[in-house]
DOKOLSE-773855 format. One line per 2 residues: number of its first residue (from 0); for each residue z negated, x, y of C-alpha. Coordinates in steps of 0.2 Angstrom, whole numbers, plus 5000, padded with zeros to 4 digits. Layout:
% residues N
NUM> Z:X:Y ~ ... $
This chain:
% residues 92
0> 5054:5008:4910 ~ 5061:5001:4893 $
2> 5057:4983:4891 ~ 5052:4977:4874 $
4> 5062:4967:4863 ~ 5053:4953:4866 $
6> 5057:4934:4869 ~ 5050:4935:4888 $
8> 5066:4944:4890 ~ 5078:4930:4899 $
10> 5093:4932:4908 ~ 5084:4927:4923 $
12> 5073:4941:4920 ~ 5087:4952:4917 $
14> 5098:4947:4932 ~ 5082:4949:4943 $
16> 5080:4966:4939 ~ 5099:4971:4940 $
18> 5098:4961:4958 ~ 5082:4973:4964 $
20> 5092:4989:4958 ~ 5107:4984:4966 $
22> 5098:4980:4982 ~ 5089:4997:4982 $
24> 5105:5005:4980 ~ 5117:4996:4992 $
26> 5101:4989:5004 ~ 5111:4971:5002 $
28> 5108:4957:4991 ~ 5124:4950:4980 $
30> 5128:4935:4971 ~ 5127:4934:4954 $
32> 5146:4931:4952 ~ 5151:4942:4965 $
34> 5163:4957:4960 ~ 5155:4972:4962 $
36> 5172:4983:4960 ~ 5183:4972:4968 $
38> 5172:4972:4984 ~ 5170:4992:4984 $
40> 5153:4992:4979 ~ 5154:5001:4965 $
42> 5162:5019:4962 ~ 5165:5027:4946 $
44> 5150:5037:4949 ~ 5138:5022:4951 $
46> 5145:5013:4938 ~ 5139:5027:4926 $
48> 5121:5023:4935 ~ 5123:5006:4932 $
50> 5126:5010:4914 ~ 5111:5022:4913 $
52> 5101:5009:4922 ~ 5106:4996:4909 $
54> 5102:5005:4894 ~ 5084:5013:4900 $
56> 5077:4997:4908 ~ 5082:4985:4893 $
58> 5084:4997:4879 ~ 5100:4995:4873 $
60> 5115:5008:4870 ~ 5133:5003:4878 $
62> 5145:5012:4868 ~ 5162:5010:4861 $
64> 5171:4995:4864 ~ 5155:4989:4877 $
66> 5160:5003:4889 ~ 5171:4993:4899 $
68> 5172:4988:4918 ~ 5172:4970:4913 $
70> 5155:4972:4906 ~ 5146:4978:4923 $
72> 5159:4968:4936 ~ 5145:4956:4941 $
74> 5127:4954:4938 ~ 5128:4940:4927 $
76> 5142:4951:4915 ~ 5129:4965:4915 $
78> 5114:4953:4910 ~ 5126:4945:4896 $
80> 5129:4962:4890 ~ 5109:4965:4888 $
82> 5108:4949:4880 ~ 5122:4952:4867 $
84> 5117:4969:4865 ~ 5096:4970:4865 $
86> 5088:4974:4850 ~ 5085:4960:4836 $
88> 5100:4950:4843 ~ 5110:4945:4827 $
90> 5126:4946:4837 ~ 5121:4965:4841 $
């Protein structure tokens, strides 16, 4: 389900959706700044699932230089990526 590009899409709502997805997949809650790769939470296959989740949930396309581990390392880095890439963002 893609989110509309609107003012209602905030960092907080993005982080909440990411947290719910991670919790449903790992059965644990994670600090928004926890390094999911360093902690062994995210495998290469799960990283691709995260990319697909971010793209399909928030209506963004992650490609080229944005398709790097650092953008998916923490909940906060993923939410920053979504905010930067979302449609209508002048920085996208």
